[in-house]
C-alpha positions as CSV (number, residue, x, y, z in Angstrom):
1,M,32.9,0.5,-0.5
2,K,34.1,-2.2,-3.2
3,K,31.6,-4.3,-4.7
4,F,31.7,-7.7,-6.6
5,T,29.3,-7.9,-9.4
6,L,27.4,-11.0,-10.5
7,S,25.0,-11.0,-13.6
8,V,22.2,-13.6,-13.8
9,A,20.5,-13.8,-16.8
10,L,16.9,-15.2,-16.5
11,C,14.6,-17.0,-19.3
12,L,12.5,-15.0,-21.5
13,I,9.0,-13.7,-20.1
14,A,6.1,-12.0,-20.9
15,A,6.5,-7.9,-19.9
16,V,5.2,-4.8,-20.9
17,S,6.4,-1.1,-21.1
18,A,5.0,0.9,-17.8
19,F,3.4,3.5,-20.2
20,A,2.4,1.5,-23.2
21,P,-1.3,2.7,-24.3
22,S,-4.1,0.3,-23.9
23,A,-5.3,-1.4,-26.7
24,V,-9.0,-1.0,-25.3
25,S,-10.5,1.8,-24.0
26,V,-12.1,0.6,-20.6
27,S,-14.1,4.0,-20.3
28,A,-15.9,3.6,-23.7
29,Q,-17.7,0.6,-21.9
30,V,-19.3,2.4,-19.4
31,S,-22.8,4.4,-20.0
32,G,-22.3,6.5,-17.3
33,S,-20.0,9.8,-16.7
34,Y,-17.2,10.2,-14.4
35,K,-14.7,13.5,-14.4
36,S,-11.3,11.4,-13.7
37,A,-10.1,7.7,-13.4
38,Y,-7.0,5.7,-12.9
39,S,-5.7,2.2,-12.3
40,A,-2.3,1.0,-11.5
41,D,-0.4,-2.1,-10.5
42,F,-0.2,-1.9,-6.9
43,Y,3.4,-3.5,-6.7
44,S,5.2,-1.8,-9.5
45,G,3.1,1.5,-9.7
46,T,2.7,0.8,-13.4
47,V,-0.2,2.7,-14.8
48,I,-2.7,0.8,-16.4
49,K,-4.9,3.6,-17.5
50,A,-5.5,7.3,-16.7
51,E,-7.9,9.7,-17.8
52,N,-7.4,13.2,-16.3
53,E,-5.4,11.4,-13.3
54,T,-4.0,14.7,-12.0
55,R,-6.9,17.1,-12.4
56,H,-8.0,18.7,-9.2
57,H,-11.3,17.6,-7.8
58,P,-13.5,17.6,-4.4
59,I,-13.1,13.7,-3.3
60,A,-15.4,13.8,-0.5
61,S,-14.8,11.0,2.2
62,M,-12.0,9.4,0.1
63,C,-10.0,12.3,2.2
64,K,-10.5,9.5,5.0
65,I,-7.8,7.1,3.5
66,M,-5.4,9.7,4.7
67,T,-7.1,9.9,8.0
68,L,-7.0,6.1,8.4
69,L,-3.1,6.0,7.0
70,L,-2.1,8.3,10.0
71,C,-4.0,6.3,12.5
72,F,-2.3,3.2,11.5
73,E,0.9,4.8,11.5
74,E,0.4,6.0,15.0
75,E,-0.3,2.8,16.2
76,D,3.0,1.4,14.4
77,R,5.1,3.9,16.4
78,G,3.4,2.3,19.4
79,E,1.5,5.8,20.3
80,L,-1.8,4.0,19.7
81,S,-3.3,1.0,20.3
82,A,-6.5,-0.4,19.4
83,D,-7.6,-1.2,22.9
84,E,-7.0,2.5,24.0
85,K,-10.3,4.6,25.3
86,I,-10.8,7.5,23.0
87,S,-12.8,10.5,24.8
88,V,-15.3,11.8,22.2
89,S,-15.8,15.8,22.4
90,E,-18.7,17.7,21.6
91,N,-16.9,18.9,18.6
92,A,-16.4,15.2,17.6
93,S,-20.4,13.9,18.2
94,G,-21.6,16.9,16.6
95,M,-20.4,16.2,12.9
96,G,-22.9,15.8,10.3
97,G,-23.1,13.8,7.3
98,S,-22.3,9.9,7.7
99,Q,-22.0,9.2,11.1
100,V,-22.2,6.7,13.8
101,F,-23.7,8.8,16.5
102,L,-21.2,8.8,18.9
103,E,-21.8,10.2,22.8
104,A,-20.4,13.3,23.8
105,G,-17.9,12.4,26.7
106,A,-18.2,8.7,26.1
107,E,-15.1,6.7,25.5
108,Y,-14.7,4.1,22.7
109,P,-12.2,2.0,21.8
110,A,-9.9,3.3,19.2
111,G,-10.1,-0.2,17.2
112,D,-14.1,0.5,17.2
113,L,-13.5,4.0,16.0
114,I,-10.8,3.0,13.2
115,K,-13.2,0.3,12.1
116,S,-16.4,2.6,12.0
117,I,-14.3,4.8,9.6
118,C,-13.5,1.7,7.3
119,I,-17.0,0.3,6.9
120,A,-19.4,3.2,7.4
121,S,-17.3,6.2,6.7
122,A,-18.1,7.9,10.2
123,N,-17.1,11.4,10.4
124,D,-17.5,11.4,14.1
125,S,-15.1,9.0,14.8
126,C,-12.8,10.8,12.2
127,V,-12.9,13.8,14.2
128,A,-12.3,12.1,17.6
129,M,-9.1,10.1,16.2
130,A,-7.9,13.7,14.8
131,E,-8.3,15.2,18.3
132,R,-6.8,12.1,20.1
133,I,-3.7,12.0,17.7
134,A,-3.0,15.7,17.1
135,G,-4.9,17.7,19.8
136,S,-7.3,19.2,17.4
137,E,-8.6,18.4,13.9
138,E,-6.6,21.5,12.4
139,E,-3.3,20.1,13.9
140,F,-4.3,16.7,12.4
141,V,-5.0,18.3,9.1
142,G,-1.5,19.8,9.2
143,R,-0.4,16.3,9.5
144,M,-2.4,14.8,6.7
145,N,-0.8,17.6,4.3
146,E,2.7,16.9,5.6
147,R,2.3,13.3,4.8
148,A,0.7,14.0,1.5
149,K,4.0,15.9,0.4
150,K,6.4,12.9,1.5
151,L,4.2,10.8,-0.7
152,G,4.3,12.9,-3.5
153,M,1.1,14.1,-3.7
154,D,1.3,17.4,-5.3
155,D,-2.1,17.4,-6.4
156,T,-3.7,17.3,-3.2
157,V,-4.6,19.8,-0.1
158,F,-6.8,18.5,2.7
159,V,-8.7,21.1,4.6
160,N,-10.8,18.7,7.0
161,C,-10.2,15.0,7.9
162,T,-13.7,14.3,6.8
163,G,-14.2,15.0,3.2
164,L,-16.8,17.3,3.9
165,P,-17.3,20.2,1.7
166,A,-14.8,23.0,2.5
167,A,-13.1,25.8,0.2
168,G,-9.8,25.1,-1.1
169,Q,-9.8,21.1,-0.3
170,Y,-9.0,19.0,-3.4
171,S,-6.9,16.2,-4.7
172,C,-6.9,13.9,-8.0
173,A,-7.1,10.2,-9.2
174,K,-3.5,9.7,-9.2
175,D,-2.9,11.0,-6.0
176,V,-5.8,9.0,-4.1
177,A,-4.2,6.0,-5.6
178,K,-1.3,6.8,-3.9
179,M,-2.2,7.3,-0.6
180,L,-4.7,4.0,-1.0
181,C,-1.5,2.1,-2.1
182,E,0.3,3.0,1.2
183,L,-2.6,2.4,3.5
184,M,-2.5,-1.0,2.1
185,K,1.0,-1.4,3.4
186,H,-0.5,-1.6,7.1
187,E,-1.7,-5.2,7.4
188,A,-3.8,-4.3,10.2
189,Y,-6.1,-2.4,8.0
190,F,-7.2,-5.3,6.3
191,G,-8.6,-6.6,9.4
192,Y,-11.1,-3.5,9.0
193,S,-11.4,-3.4,5.4
194,K,-12.9,-6.6,4.5
195,I,-15.9,-6.4,7.2
196,W,-19.1,-6.3,5.3
197,T,-21.7,-5.8,8.4
198,D,-20.8,-5.1,11.9
199,K,-22.1,-2.9,14.7
200,I,-20.5,-0.4,17.0
201,S,-21.7,-0.6,20.9
202,H,-22.4,2.7,22.9
203,P,-21.7,3.1,26.5
204,K,-25.3,3.8,27.2
205,G,-26.4,0.9,25.6
206,R,-27.2,1.8,22.2
207,E,-25.9,-0.1,19.1
208,T,-25.6,1.4,15.8
209,E,-25.5,-1.1,13.0
210,M,-23.0,-0.7,10.1
211,A,-22.8,-1.8,6.6
212,N,-19.7,-1.2,4.4
213,T,-20.3,1.6,1.6
214,N,-17.8,-0.1,-0.7
215,K,-20.3,-3.0,-2.4
216,M,-17.7,-4.6,-4.2
217,I,-16.1,-6.2,-0.9
218,R,-18.9,-8.6,-1.3
219,S,-19.9,-8.5,-5.4
220,Y,-16.3,-8.6,-6.6
221,S,-14.0,-11.7,-6.1
222,G,-10.7,-10.4,-4.6
223,C,-11.8,-6.9,-4.0
224,D,-10.6,-6.4,-0.3
225,A,-10.2,-2.7,0.2
226,G,-11.3,0.6,-0.6
227,K,-13.1,4.1,0.1
228,T,-16.3,5.3,-1.4
229,G,-17.0,9.3,-1.2
230,F,-20.0,11.4,-2.0
231,T,-21.0,14.7,-1.9
232,D,-23.0,17.4,-4.5
233,E,-19.8,18.7,-5.7
234,A,-17.8,16.0,-5.5
235,G,-20.0,13.1,-7.1
236,F,-19.9,9.6,-6.6
237,C,-16.2,8.5,-5.8
238,L,-14.5,5.1,-4.9
239,A,-11.1,4.0,-4.7
240,A,-10.4,0.0,-4.5
241,S,-8.2,-2.6,-4.5
242,A,-8.8,-6.1,-6.0
243,M,-6.2,-9.0,-5.7
244,R,-6.3,-12.3,-7.9
245,G,-2.9,-14.5,-7.6
246,N,0.3,-12.3,-7.2
247,M,-1.5,-9.8,-8.9
248,R,-3.2,-6.6,-7.0
249,V,-4.5,-3.7,-9.0
250,V,-5.7,0.0,-7.5
251,S,-8.6,1.7,-9.2
252,V,-9.7,5.2,-8.6
253,V,-13.1,6.9,-9.9
254,I,-13.8,10.8,-9.4
255,G,-17.2,12.5,-10.0
256,A,-19.2,9.8,-11.6
257,D,-22.9,10.6,-11.9
258,S,-24.0,7.6,-9.9
259,S,-23.3,5.3,-7.2
260,K,-23.8,2.5,-10.2
261,T,-21.5,4.1,-12.4
262,R,-18.6,4.3,-10.0
263,F,-18.8,0.6,-9.2
264,E,-19.2,-0.4,-12.8
265,K,-16.4,1.5,-13.8
266,T,-14.2,0.2,-11.0
267,K,-15.6,-3.5,-11.9
268,E,-14.3,-2.7,-16.0
269,A,-10.9,-1.5,-14.7
270,F,-10.2,-4.7,-12.5
271,D,-11.5,-7.2,-15.1
272,Y,-9.4,-5.5,-17.9
273,A,-6.2,-5.6,-16.2
274,F,-6.8,-9.0,-14.7
275,A,-7.6,-10.2,-18.4
276,N,-4.4,-8.6,-19.8
277,Y,-1.8,-8.5,-17.5
278,S,0.2,-10.7,-15.0
279,N,3.0,-10.2,-12.4
280,K,5.7,-12.3,-12.7
281,V,7.6,-13.4,-9.4
282,I,11.2,-12.8,-10.4
283,L,12.6,-13.1,-7.0
284,D,10.9,-15.1,-3.7
285,E,12.0,-13.6,-0.6
286,N,11.7,-16.9,1.2
287,T,13.9,-18.6,-1.3
288,P,17.5,-18.3,-1.2
289,L,19.9,-17.6,-4.1
290,D,22.1,-20.3,-5.9
291,E,24.8,-17.7,-5.5
292,R,26.7,-17.1,-2.2
293,C,28.4,-13.9,-1.0
294,P,32.4,-13.9,0.1
295,L,33.1,-13.2,3.5
296,T,36.3,-12.3,5.0
297,G,37.6,-13.6,8.5
298,G,34.7,-15.6,9.1
299,K,34.1,-19.2,10.1
300,K,33.0,-19.6,6.8
301,D,34.2,-18.5,3.6
302,E,31.0,-17.6,2.0
303,I,27.4,-17.0,3.1
304,C,24.1,-18.0,2.1
305,V,21.9,-15.0,0.9
306,R,18.2,-14.1,-0.2
307,P,16.3,-11.1,-1.5
308,E,14.7,-9.0,1.7
309,R,11.6,-9.1,-0.4
310,S,9.8,-10.5,-3.4
311,S,10.2,-8.9,-6.7
312,Y,7.6,-9.1,-9.3
313,V,7.4,-8.1,-12.8
314,F,4.4,-6.3,-14.2
315,C,3.6,-8.0,-17.7
316,A,1.3,-7.7,-20.5
317,K,0.2,-11.3,-21.6
318,G,1.4,-12.2,-25.0
319,D,4.5,-9.7,-25.0
320,K,7.9,-11.0,-24.6
321,D,10.8,-9.1,-23.3
322,E,14.2,-9.9,-22.0
323,I,14.3,-9.9,-17.9
324,F,17.4,-10.3,-16.0
325,Y,18.8,-9.5,-12.4
326,E,22.2,-8.2,-11.5
327,I,23.6,-9.2,-7.8
328,R,25.9,-6.7,-6.5
329,F,27.6,-7.8,-3.3
330,E,29.3,-5.6,-0.7
331,S,32.9,-6.6,0.8
332,V,31.4,-8.4,4.0
333,K,33.4,-9.2,7.2
334,A,32.5,-11.4,9.8
335,P,30.7,-11.6,12.0
336,V,27.5,-11.4,10.1
337,S,23.9,-11.4,11.6
338,E,20.8,-12.9,9.8
339,R,19.3,-10.6,7.8
340,Q,22.2,-8.1,7.6
341,V,21.9,-6.5,4.2
342,V,25.1,-7.7,2.3
343,G,24.5,-6.1,-1.1
344,Q,22.0,-5.6,-3.4
345,I,19.7,-7.1,-6.6
346,V,18.8,-5.1,-9.6
347,V,16.0,-6.4,-11.7
348,Y,16.2,-5.3,-15.4
349,K,13.6,-5.2,-18.2
350,N,15.4,-4.9,-21.6
351,N,18.3,-3.3,-19.9
352,V,16.2,-0.6,-18.2
353,E,16.0,-0.8,-14.5
354,A,12.6,-2.2,-12.9
355,D,13.6,-2.9,-9.6
356,R,16.1,-2.4,-6.8
357,L,16.2,-4.4,-3.2
358,N,18.6,-5.4,-0.5
359,L,20.5,-8.9,-0.7
360,I,20.3,-10.1,3.3
361,A,22.1,-12.7,4.8
362,N,20.2,-16.0,5.3
363,E,22.3,-17.2,8.2
364,S,24.3,-15.6,11.0
365,V,28.4,-16.5,10.8
366,G,30.8,-15.8,13.4
367,K,34.1,-14.5,13.3
368,L,37.2,-16.5,12.8
369,S,38.9,-17.1,16.0
370,Y,42.5,-17.0,16.8
371,F,42.3,-20.7,17.9
372,D,40.0,-21.3,14.5
373,S,42.9,-19.9,12.4
374,L,45.4,-22.3,14.1
375,K,43.4,-25.1,13.8
376,S,42.8,-24.4,9.9
377,I,46.6,-23.8,9.6
378,A,47.2,-27.6,11.3
379,D,44.5,-29.2,9.1
380,R,46.3,-27.7,5.8
381,W,49.4,-29.1,7.1
382,L,47.8,-32.6,7.7
383,I,46.8,-32.4,4.2
């Protein structure tokens, strides 16, 4: 397809190389020990700090990030609703470790079970959801591993949906960050992740109190997502995310020697990122561009356009690089509907592609009719 290309230069703004080494060693500030750590910008995926990020480790309940992701994806497909009543099997209710003591044979709203996974890391709720979605935990784990492959999680193998100790189950800090980022693409998740305390009601009248295992939800400004994990073999683990302004940071800590260490390490990773980096908005999805797309056969000769989503460039404060974007219009014929893709925008940093996104129509334009053509000819004759 023939394309029309238009380059638009932007002003110089602060930016940083995606894999530039940090000037400060964040890990040196933490008194406790840990096995692996990883932090990155959510939007661009730019690595901020990486320590043994692909080394294989058990990750305990951080496995539940993938369990939750499959639950929300099932809901997105219309195969599950938060109000649906889920029957709890003997197998699910008998799970050990962290749990909310579900009653075997009882029914619970799916939303309550998902909430208990997010807040209380409930193993019994994980298995109940796995059995509902895939028929068995074994089949569900197969789906977990398939999804991991699609996400490029090459250093991860799931054996169960809870993170309880199991031979052959492992992941790494980088892969945990990938699946947390994917989970956070589901807005419904944040309806649960930010809850500090709640309770789950049982059909026989009991209630189980729940408190969020991620203490940073309450103690760190901007932290609104995450999952803790602990077993004797995995140590203390935490995957968390915090957002301030236009910048969202993801941090993962695996194998810390204490709960205090995992939270301190995460806090310092967040503090370092927000102090030294920023996300510049290059294109706003709600703002039409000055440039217009040429249109043939339409009631207008050109149409108003805008980016399909916002585009950010991750920047180190104090550095200056050239940022510009290039618009590539497709050859567009009427009729055109609003939000129809009419081209692409490529964002460059120092002549290296930093982002690529669709360009969409900001309006609908009808096809030029025969009578419209006659009227256009008549108007030109009158002139």
